[in-house]
Backbone bond lengths (Angstrom), bond angles and torsions (degrees), N, CA, C in turn:
res aa  C-N    CA-C-N  psi(-1)  N-CA   C-N-CA  omega(-1)  CA-C   N-CA-C  phi
1 M - - - 1.441 - - 1.545 108.92 -
2 E 1.263 116.83 129.42 1.454 122.13 179.04 1.552 109.23 -78.02
3 R 1.300 113.59 130.68 1.496 120.73 -178.36 1.509 108.63 -83.60
4 T 1.293 116.95 144.99 1.496 121.13 172.00 1.498 108.24 -123.54
5 Y 1.303 113.11 164.80 1.464 117.33 177.07 1.502 110.13 -58.83
6 E 1.267 118.73 -45.34 1.441 123.91 -178.12 1.568 112.18 -59.78
7 S 1.337 116.05 -40.65 1.481 117.82 179.82 1.519 109.57 -70.56
8 L 1.331 117.81 -37.75 1.446 121.62 177.64 1.512 110.64 -65.45
9 K 1.334 117.89 -44.18 1.437 121.65 176.81 1.561 111.86 -59.12
10 Q 1.242 114.52 -42.34 1.486 119.00 -178.18 1.585 108.43 -67.51
11 E 1.302 117.82 -41.57 1.438 119.90 179.04 1.534 111.88 -66.82
12 I 1.303 116.04 -36.98 1.472 118.62 177.38 1.576 108.60 -65.74
13 A 1.284 117.82 -40.87 1.520 119.78 177.97 1.496 110.63 -64.33
14 E 1.278 118.52 -40.43 1.499 121.66 179.43 1.545 111.56 -65.30
15 R 1.274 116.44 -35.26 1.494 120.47 -174.93 1.547 113.61 -100.38
16 H 1.298 116.71 -0.90 1.476 126.46 -171.90 1.569 109.98 -44.79
17 D 1.313 116.38 -51.63 1.465 121.05 -173.40 1.614 113.73 -72.22
18 Q 1.290 114.41 -14.59 1.483 118.22 -178.86 1.567 113.33 -101.06
19 L 1.315 116.88 -4.64 1.451 121.93 -177.22 1.524 111.08 -74.93
20 P 1.378 114.75 134.65 1.472 116.78 171.62 1.532 109.52 -62.13
21 K 1.340 111.41 161.51 1.528 118.72 -173.17 1.549 112.51 -51.89
22 R 1.282 119.91 -48.54 1.455 122.48 -175.84 1.532 110.64 -68.53
23 L 1.302 115.79 -38.00 1.483 118.20 -178.19 1.517 110.80 -73.59
24 L 1.328 115.17 -32.10 1.478 121.32 172.92 1.569 110.33 -62.41
25 Q 1.373 112.87 -44.01 1.437 119.05 178.52 1.534 110.53 -58.10
26 I 1.335 115.24 -42.09 1.508 119.14 178.76 1.500 111.53 -68.10
27 A 1.325 117.09 -42.60 1.476 121.49 178.61 1.481 110.70 -56.60
28 E 1.308 117.55 -48.25 1.464 123.98 -178.80 1.532 108.87 -63.10
29 F 1.331 114.70 -43.94 1.537 119.21 -177.61 1.529 106.68 -60.79
30 T 1.388 119.24 -47.20 1.414 121.99 -175.94 1.513 113.33 -61.45
31 M 1.361 115.18 -31.76 1.481 119.72 -179.19 1.530 108.61 -79.31
32 E 1.312 117.63 -33.89 1.452 121.45 -176.11 1.551 111.65 -82.01
33 Q 1.325 117.85 -27.32 1.506 124.13 -173.99 1.498 111.75 -130.02
34 P 1.366 118.89 51.56 1.481 120.66 -176.67 1.501 113.83 -59.21
35 D 1.337 121.08 -37.47 1.405 120.53 179.83 1.515 112.02 -68.28
36 F 1.256 119.32 -39.81 1.452 123.70 177.12 1.527 110.42 -62.91
37 V 1.291 116.73 -45.79 1.472 120.38 178.54 1.524 112.24 -62.56
38 A 1.300 115.92 -39.54 1.435 121.30 178.00 1.514 115.84 -63.66
39 L 1.334 117.35 -30.98 1.409 120.96 -171.21 1.491 117.22 -113.14
40 E 1.301 119.78 -14.59 1.449 122.75 -176.57 1.529 114.49 -95.05
41 T 1.277 115.28 169.23 1.518 122.10 176.29 1.531 109.16 -78.17
42 V 1.307 114.51 160.37 1.458 119.56 173.96 1.571 110.73 -55.87
43 A 1.335 114.90 -43.80 1.479 118.21 -179.05 1.549 110.89 -59.23
44 N 1.334 115.73 -44.76 1.474 118.89 -178.84 1.506 113.25 -67.00
45 I 1.360 114.28 -39.65 1.497 118.73 -178.97 1.521 106.91 -67.75
46 A 1.303 119.11 -46.43 1.479 120.81 179.05 1.527 110.89 -58.89
47 D 1.275 120.44 -41.72 1.415 122.12 178.64 1.524 112.38 -62.75
48 K 1.330 116.24 -50.37 1.431 121.32 -179.95 1.567 111.61 -64.60
49 A 1.275 118.27 -36.34 1.522 123.84 -177.83 1.547 107.89 -82.76
50 K 1.313 117.82 -10.07 1.489 122.21 179.44 1.532 111.72 63.71
51 V 1.301 115.35 45.29 1.487 123.52 177.01 1.514 108.33 -134.03
52 Q 1.328 114.07 166.23 1.474 118.93 175.91 1.498 109.67 -77.91
53 P 1.309 120.82 148.37 1.521 119.98 174.69 1.478 114.80 -55.79
54 S 1.328 115.79 -34.10 1.479 119.40 179.18 1.526 112.46 -63.45
55 S 1.355 116.85 -26.96 1.435 120.79 176.08 1.524 111.98 -69.94
56 L 1.314 116.54 -32.23 1.467 118.97 174.51 1.540 111.22 -65.71
57 I 1.313 118.07 -37.18 1.448 119.18 176.96 1.500 111.74 -69.08
58 R 1.330 116.02 -37.68 1.510 117.38 -179.82 1.512 107.70 -67.80
59 F 1.328 119.78 -36.32 1.494 124.67 176.55 1.537 108.75 -59.52
60 A 1.337 117.99 -49.29 1.417 122.13 -178.02 1.569 109.72 -61.10
61 K 1.300 117.33 -49.11 1.416 121.87 -179.61 1.559 112.60 -59.40
62 L 1.363 116.28 -39.89 1.453 120.75 -177.84 1.592 109.95 -62.88
63 F 1.355 115.08 -30.61 1.432 118.81 -179.93 1.523 113.64 -98.68
64 G 1.375 116.22 17.80 1.475 119.97 171.22 1.501 117.07 88.54
65 F 1.313 117.39 10.97 1.445 123.35 176.59 1.490 111.99 -91.20
66 D 1.294 119.19 153.40 1.451 121.90 176.20 1.556 112.08 -77.88
67 G 1.283 116.84 -29.11 1.439 122.68 177.84 1.503 111.34 -161.44
68 F 1.320 115.86 -179.38 1.503 116.00 -174.44 1.551 109.11 -91.77
69 S 1.337 117.98 -61.84 1.460 117.31 -171.77 1.506 111.19 -65.77
70 C 1.339 121.82 -32.51 1.418 121.63 -176.60 1.482 111.18 -80.55
71 D 1.303 119.56 -25.74 1.478 123.47 -171.28 1.529 113.43 -113.44
72 V 1.363 113.90 -60.07 1.482 117.91 -176.15 1.554 110.55 -65.39
73 A 1.287 115.77 -43.53 1.439 120.41 -176.93 1.569 107.94 -71.43
74 E 1.312 115.64 -36.78 1.489 118.54 177.74 1.597 109.21 -65.12
75 C 1.261 118.25 -40.00 1.405 123.38 173.37 1.557 108.82 -55.50
76 G 1.330 113.92 -40.77 1.507 118.18 177.66 1.497 112.11 -70.09
77 R 1.288 118.03 -40.04 1.435 120.40 -178.96 1.510 109.98 -62.64
78 C 1.336 115.51 -32.00 1.474 119.66 -176.60 1.546 112.18 -84.25
79 G 1.274 116.85 -21.37 1.462 115.98 -177.05 1.508 118.01 -149.21
80 W 1.334 118.45 -2.83 1.437 118.17 -179.07 1.493 114.30 -93.86
81 L 1.284 120.52 -23.50 1.422 121.64 -177.92 1.552 112.01 -71.05
82 F 1.267 112.81 135.80 1.518 115.82 -177.47 1.531 108.01 -100.30
């Protein structure tokens, strides 16, 4: 199944209250800064979101992606940019 920005946004909303602190921080950052997430590197995203790059990978895997930059950011490039 191909993931879309809308489906990811919905899943984040549904799981919001169960997310650990750092993953919640990433979820909120991705919703607030979708263009940045879609276009930047994992290192730059982690720096701006104030999390470790490994936390971005855990976030991606929690939501069913294989990785962050190749999957979550691709989802963003396909539907997050305004």
